C-alpha positions, 0 to 999 in steps of 0.5 A: 500500500502506498504510504499516505497521511490519512488521519494524520494531523499537520500543523502548518505555519503560514499556510494561507497561500503558496507552498504551505497551502500546496502541502496542506492540500496534498495532505488533505487529498489523503484525508489528513487534518490540517491546522493553518496557523497564519496571520492572514485573516483578512484578504490582502490587497496584493496577495490572494488567500486567507486562512479561511479560504485555505481551510475551505479548499482543504475541506473540499480536497477531502481533509479537515481544517482548523484555521487559526489566526497566529503571528508566530512571533507571539508565544501565547498565540502559538501555544493557543493554536497548538492546544486548539489543534490537540483539542480538535484532532487529538494530537499532532503528527507533523509540524511544517515550518513554512512561514517566512519573511524575506527582504533581499537587501544589502547590509546598509539597505536593510532597516533593522525593523525588517532584520528583526522581522526576518529573524523573529519569523524565520529563526525564532518562529521555527524554534518556537513552533518546534518547541511547542509541538515537540511534546505532542509529536513525541506521542505520535506514531511517525512524527516529523518536523519539516522546515522549508529552508536551504542546505547549509552551504556556507559560501560567501556568494549566498551571504554577500547580496543579502546577509540578513535574509541568509542568516535568518533562513540558515537559522531555520536550517540550523534548527534542523541540524541540531534538533534532528540529533537532539530528538533522535531518542524520541524518534522525531524526524527533523528535515529541511526541504528546498526547491531546485528552481524558483517556485511560482509564489507571491514572493517570487512574483512581487519581490524577485522578478515578476511575470518573467520569473514566474514563467521560468519557475515551477508550480508549488505542487512539486514542493508539495509532492516532495514534502508528502514523500518525506513526511510518509517516510519512517521518522526513525530512519529518515532524519537530519536531511537537507533535501532538494525537491527534485532529488526527493522525487527522483528517489520516489521514481519520478523521472518527468518533471515537465508537468511541474513547470509553469510554462513547459519548455522554458529554461528554469531559474535556479533558486538561491542556496543550491 
């Protein structure tokens, strides 16, 4: 039988749109329970989707949804969302640390307010959500933490253009490095997933390159399928990995990636850090 996430409970941060929502919908098709822990309760003028529209899509796809208004910088809000998830679904099997803040600016051009935001959301938010979910994950049958963060390639070229952002994303990856080893006795897998190419998300559209870059990107579904493959693996055996989406899917026997392209035939744009 193909491994699936039926009946599993996922806690996904920042899952109202983009890759987080795609992972939620892939799990929902298996019949999973999904908590969407994100800030977007009201529609954003430039960004599609709220926690409530994402929850409706999850239910429509065959899952059960719990939308929670959460700013993952706020410890009390995270604690409340975790408690509500356990109360609603009986536990937590999987944490997906997807929420992220980005600003691709030089040292001089990075306002400290944005520096603080990136570190509070990316590094601290990942640590905080992991901390609050671990006691519940420890009771699960096949518990996983998945951080959407890059391999720890400590090369100057990945730091120089945007030191603050790279530090914040690598903070998420350092959580993987440390927690994977720390949590081995509890059989809690901790892994990272990162795309080989840019993914067609609002961040890529608005911050990186507009429509032209979107045409050279892949759809969020490639990350969702790779995440699904990782989250159905044995948590005792598969931990501490810094995985790339195409590599994970190749391990699953996937050879044709063309259907993931926004515009098949376009030369794909490589993502940062790989």
